[in-house]
C-alpha positions as CSV (number, residue, x, y, z in Angstrom):
1,M,25.4,251.7,138.4
2,T,25.3,248.8,140.9
3,P,23.7,245.7,139.5
4,P,20.6,244.4,141.3
5,L,21.4,241.5,143.7
6,T,17.8,240.5,144.5
7,P,14.7,240.5,142.5
8,A,12.7,243.7,142.5
9,L,9.1,244.1,143.5
10,P,6.7,244.1,140.5
11,P,6.6,247.8,139.2
12,A,2.8,247.8,139.1
13,L,2.7,247.3,142.9
14,D,5.2,250.1,143.4
15,L,2.9,252.4,141.4
16,V,-0.1,251.4,143.4
17,G,1.7,252.4,146.6
18,I,2.8,255.7,145.1
19,A,-0.7,256.5,143.9
20,V,-2.2,255.8,147.3
21,F,0.3,258.0,149.1
22,A,-0.1,260.7,146.4
23,L,-3.8,260.7,147.0
24,T,-3.4,261.2,150.7
25,G,-1.2,264.2,150.0
26,A,-3.5,265.7,147.4
27,L,-6.5,265.3,149.7
28,A,-4.6,266.9,152.6
29,A,-4.1,270.0,150.5
30,A,-7.7,269.9,149.1
31,R,-9.1,269.8,152.7
32,L,-7.1,273.0,153.3
33,R,-8.7,274.6,150.2
34,Q,-5.4,275.1,148.5
35,T,-4.9,275.8,144.8
36,F,-4.3,273.0,142.2
37,V,-0.6,273.8,142.2
38,T,-0.4,273.1,145.9
39,V,-2.6,269.9,145.6
40,A,-0.3,268.6,142.8
41,F,2.8,269.4,144.9
42,F,1.4,267.6,147.9
43,A,0.6,264.6,145.7
44,L,4.1,264.5,144.3
45,I,6.0,265.1,147.5
46,T,3.9,262.5,149.4
47,G,4.1,260.0,146.7
48,V,7.8,260.1,146.1
49,G,9.2,261.5,149.3
50,G,10.1,258.2,151.0
51,G,11.5,256.6,147.9
52,S,13.6,259.7,147.1
53,L,15.2,259.8,150.6
54,R,15.9,256.1,150.3
55,D,17.6,256.4,147.0
56,L,19.7,259.3,148.2
57,L,20.8,257.3,151.3
58,I,21.7,254.1,149.3
59,G,23.4,255.9,146.5
60,A,20.9,254.9,143.8
61,P,19.5,257.3,141.1
62,V,16.4,259.0,142.4
63,F,13.7,256.6,141.0
64,W,11.0,259.0,139.9
65,A,13.4,261.2,137.9
66,R,14.1,258.3,135.5
67,D,10.7,256.6,135.5
68,P,8.2,257.8,132.8
69,F,5.2,256.8,134.9
70,V,5.6,258.0,138.5
71,A,5.2,261.8,138.0
72,P,2.2,261.4,135.6
73,V,0.6,259.1,138.1
74,C,1.0,261.6,140.9
75,L,-0.3,264.4,138.7
76,A,-3.3,262.3,137.6
77,V,-4.1,261.6,141.2
78,A,-3.9,265.3,141.9
79,V,-6.5,265.9,139.1
80,V,-8.8,263.3,140.6
81,A,-8.5,264.9,144.1
82,W,-9.1,268.3,142.6
83,F,-12.3,267.4,140.7
84,T,-13.9,265.1,143.3
85,P,-15.7,266.4,146.5
86,V,-13.6,265.8,149.6
87,R,-16.6,264.2,151.2
88,W,-16.2,261.3,148.8
89,W,-13.1,260.3,150.6
90,A,-14.4,260.7,154.1
91,G,-14.4,257.9,156.5
92,R,-11.8,255.1,156.7
93,L,-11.7,254.1,153.0
94,L,-8.6,256.2,152.5
95,E,-7.0,254.9,155.7
96,W,-7.4,251.3,154.5
97,A,-5.9,252.3,151.1
98,D,-3.1,254.0,152.9
99,A,-2.5,250.9,154.9
100,L,-2.0,248.9,151.8
101,G,0.3,251.5,150.3
102,L,2.3,251.6,153.5
103,A,2.8,247.8,153.4
104,I,3.7,247.7,149.7
105,Y,6.1,250.6,149.8
106,S,7.9,249.4,152.9
107,V,8.5,246.0,151.2
108,F,9.6,247.7,148.0
109,G,12.0,249.9,149.9
110,T,13.6,247.1,151.7
111,I,14.0,244.9,148.6
112,K,15.5,247.8,146.6
113,A,18.0,248.6,149.3
114,L,19.0,244.9,149.4
115,S,19.4,244.9,145.6
116,W,21.9,247.8,146.0
117,G,24.0,245.8,148.4
118,V,22.8,247.3,151.6
119,P,23.1,244.8,154.6
120,P,19.8,243.4,155.9
121,A,19.4,245.6,159.0
122,P,19.9,249.0,157.4
123,A,17.9,247.7,154.4
124,I,14.9,247.1,156.6
125,L,15.3,250.6,158.0
126,M,15.3,251.9,154.4
127,G,12.0,250.1,154.0
128,V,10.6,251.9,157.0
129,V,11.9,255.2,155.6
130,T,10.4,254.5,152.2
131,G,7.0,253.7,153.7
132,C,6.8,256.6,156.3
133,T,8.7,259.6,155.1
134,G,6.2,260.8,152.5
135,G,3.4,260.8,155.1
136,I,5.7,262.7,157.6
137,I,6.4,265.4,155.0
138,R,2.7,265.6,154.1
139,D,1.7,266.1,157.8
140,V,4.5,268.7,158.4
141,L,3.5,270.7,155.3
142,A,-0.2,270.6,156.3
143,G,0.5,271.7,159.8
144,Q,-0.8,268.5,161.3
145,P,0.7,266.2,164.0
146,S,3.2,263.9,162.4
147,I,2.5,260.2,162.3
148,L,5.7,259.9,164.4
149,M,4.1,261.9,167.2
150,R,1.0,259.7,167.4
151,P,0.8,256.4,169.2
152,E,-1.1,254.6,166.5
153,L,0.6,251.5,164.9
154,Y,1.8,253.1,161.7
155,V,5.6,253.0,161.7
156,T,5.3,249.7,163.5
157,A,3.3,248.2,160.7
158,A,5.9,249.5,158.2
159,A,8.7,247.9,160.3
160,L,6.9,244.6,160.3
161,A,6.4,244.5,156.5
162,A,10.0,245.6,156.0
163,G,11.4,243.2,158.5
164,L,9.6,240.2,157.1
165,S,10.7,241.1,153.6
166,G,14.3,241.4,154.6
167,A,14.2,238.2,156.6
168,G,12.5,236.3,153.8
169,I,15.1,237.3,151.3
170,A,18.0,236.6,153.7
171,L,16.6,233.2,154.4
172,G,16.3,232.3,150.8
173,V,12.5,232.2,150.7
174,S,11.1,232.7,147.2
175,P,10.7,236.4,146.4
176,E,7.1,236.1,145.4
177,L,6.1,234.4,148.7
178,T,8.2,236.9,150.6
179,W,6.4,239.8,149.0
180,V,3.0,238.4,149.6
181,L,3.6,237.5,153.3
182,A,5.3,240.7,154.1
183,V,2.7,242.9,152.5
184,A,-0.1,240.9,154.1
185,A,1.4,241.1,157.5
186,G,2.1,244.9,157.4
187,F,-1.4,245.5,156.0
188,T,-3.0,243.3,158.6
189,L,-1.3,245.0,161.5
190,R,-2.1,248.5,160.2
191,G,-5.7,247.4,159.5
192,A,-6.0,246.0,163.1
193,A,-4.8,249.4,164.4
194,I,-7.4,251.2,162.3
195,H,-10.3,248.9,163.3
196,W,-9.5,248.6,167.0
197,S,-7.6,251.9,167.5
198,L,-4.5,250.1,168.6
199,G,-1.5,252.0,169.6
200,L,1.8,251.8,171.5
201,P,1.8,252.9,175.2
202,P,3.3,256.4,175.7
203,H,6.2,257.1,178.1
204,R,5.1,257.5,181.7
205,G,7.0,260.7,182.2
206,D,7.9,261.2,185.9
207,D,5.4,258.6,187.2
């Protein structure tokens, strides 16, 4: 196993990001009136999808297969989604929670890739993959337009958080300050997109 080269993000923050993503997956299945098995599967695949792909790409052991807390957290979130009315989660509360999870998970993915010796540029891309892949899988399974096919600032927010975390570590900024600034920046950009409906301009086609 490759020894870590940079400090890891606090595990509690990682679990927060996983729990938020798992909840979005569980609620997507609940809104479709699926069985508890499907709700639990959506919770797990959304919560760990991005991190699993990252670990496979960087050659690390798949994180949740060796962690005693990740799978139980995803299943606990599925239980919560199953026994609470979907209307409780209506509105933008979940979007804001997802924005925080996106920022945290993108930073975590970047820092883990760096700790496994991945160069800064691909490590930042690993952060984006970590933050966005679970949501993409969730949308595809639910038959909804993927976040990649919508102009809203989602992947861009993940890229900002990942980029700042990679740049901070590369420049020798203290890990704690790097984490805080990168998460805050990604969350702020995603929050601004939610509040003001910000998005990237589409291609003009043949105009």
